[in-house]
PLY file of the C-alpha trace (Angstrom):
ply
format ascii 1.0
element vertex 112
property float x
property float y
property float z
element edge 111
property int vertex1
property int vertex2
end_header
219.95 45.17 -77.97
219.32 48.85 -77.45
219.70 49.93 -73.83
217.65 53.11 -74.31
214.13 52.22 -73.23
211.07 54.40 -73.79
207.39 53.51 -73.54
205.25 53.84 -76.67
201.60 52.74 -76.50
202.42 49.89 -74.14
205.44 48.75 -76.17
208.96 49.14 -74.87
210.72 51.08 -77.59
214.28 49.84 -77.90
213.50 46.21 -77.11
210.41 45.72 -79.28
210.60 48.60 -81.78
213.39 50.29 -83.73
213.48 53.98 -84.65
213.73 54.61 -88.39
215.02 57.79 -89.98
213.60 58.66 -93.40
216.82 57.23 -94.88
215.69 53.77 -93.71
212.12 53.87 -95.05
213.25 51.81 -98.03
213.45 48.84 -95.64
209.73 49.08 -94.87
207.39 46.75 -96.69
203.61 46.30 -96.75
202.49 44.45 -93.65
205.20 45.86 -91.36
203.86 47.13 -88.04
204.92 50.64 -87.02
204.41 53.24 -84.31
203.79 56.71 -85.76
204.21 59.98 -83.86
202.94 62.92 -85.90
203.11 66.53 -84.79
199.91 67.39 -82.91
198.80 63.74 -82.55
199.35 61.09 -79.92
201.40 58.01 -80.81
199.48 55.60 -83.03
200.13 52.04 -84.17
199.41 50.85 -87.66
200.37 48.65 -90.57
202.40 49.79 -93.59
200.08 49.65 -96.59
202.33 50.85 -99.41
205.80 52.38 -99.83
206.69 54.79 -102.65
209.32 53.63 -105.18
211.83 56.18 -103.91
210.81 55.51 -100.25
210.32 59.23 -99.54
206.73 58.48 -98.54
204.61 55.56 -97.40
201.01 54.85 -96.42
200.05 53.51 -93.00
196.67 52.07 -92.03
196.30 53.28 -88.43
194.62 50.69 -86.20
190.88 51.40 -86.03
191.19 54.41 -88.33
191.85 55.24 -91.96
195.02 55.26 -94.02
197.47 58.16 -93.60
200.34 59.38 -95.72
203.76 59.79 -94.11
206.33 61.69 -96.16
209.88 62.92 -95.74
209.69 66.41 -94.30
206.46 66.07 -92.30
208.46 65.63 -89.04
206.85 62.28 -88.19
208.80 59.93 -85.93
208.56 56.28 -87.01
209.41 53.14 -85.03
209.23 49.75 -86.74
207.79 47.13 -84.39
210.14 44.14 -84.27
208.44 40.75 -84.65
208.57 38.38 -81.70
210.83 36.14 -83.80
213.82 37.83 -85.39
217.25 36.99 -86.79
220.27 38.69 -85.28
224.05 38.33 -85.34
226.08 37.94 -82.19
229.24 40.00 -81.66
231.32 37.39 -83.52
229.16 37.78 -86.65
227.56 34.35 -86.24
223.85 34.16 -87.09
221.62 33.46 -84.13
217.86 33.45 -83.84
216.15 35.28 -81.00
212.87 34.18 -79.54
211.33 36.77 -77.26
209.68 35.45 -74.13
208.97 38.97 -72.87
210.11 42.54 -73.49
213.45 42.08 -71.72
213.99 38.29 -71.75
215.37 36.96 -75.04
216.37 33.32 -75.42
219.35 32.75 -77.74
220.17 29.60 -79.67
222.19 28.65 -82.73
220.20 27.73 -85.83
220.43 24.08 -86.95
0 1
1 2
2 3
3 4
4 5
5 6
6 7
7 8
8 9
9 10
10 11
11 12
12 13
13 14
14 15
15 16
16 17
17 18
18 19
19 20
20 21
21 22
22 23
23 24
24 25
25 26
26 27
27 28
28 29
29 30
30 31
31 32
32 33
33 34
34 35
35 36
36 37
37 38
38 39
39 40
40 41
41 42
42 43
43 44
44 45
45 46
46 47
47 48
48 49
49 50
50 51
51 52
52 53
53 54
54 55
55 56
56 57
57 58
58 59
59 60
60 61
61 62
62 63
63 64
64 65
65 66
66 67
67 68
68 69
69 70
70 71
71 72
72 73
73 74
74 75
75 76
76 77
77 78
78 79
79 80
80 81
81 82
82 83
83 84
84 85
85 86
86 87
87 88
88 89
89 90
90 91
91 92
92 93
93 94
94 95
95 96
96 97
97 98
98 99
99 100
100 101
101 102
102 103
103 104
104 105
105 106
106 107
107 108
108 109
109 110
110 111
């Protein structure tokens, strides 16, 4: 879990969202929730609508607004919002599932 905590539109970045460089945009898929910080705009939340084949750009439908284009080189900062249920590995490499009960209170258990 990331110890660096920042607030982003009511979400605790680092425990509920993960920063993505443009090199990681290929991991985005339609339906993923993101926080977008564009130059000259406040932070906005939205849903990934489409990702280009080479992942150098993607479309985001900003909540309550229209669709915007994010592309490599526009200096946008992107955080992918982590679902409340996620799969993680412990330090020994064993798969564990995490269920979030709050921003800083995960419950760990081994999958059946």
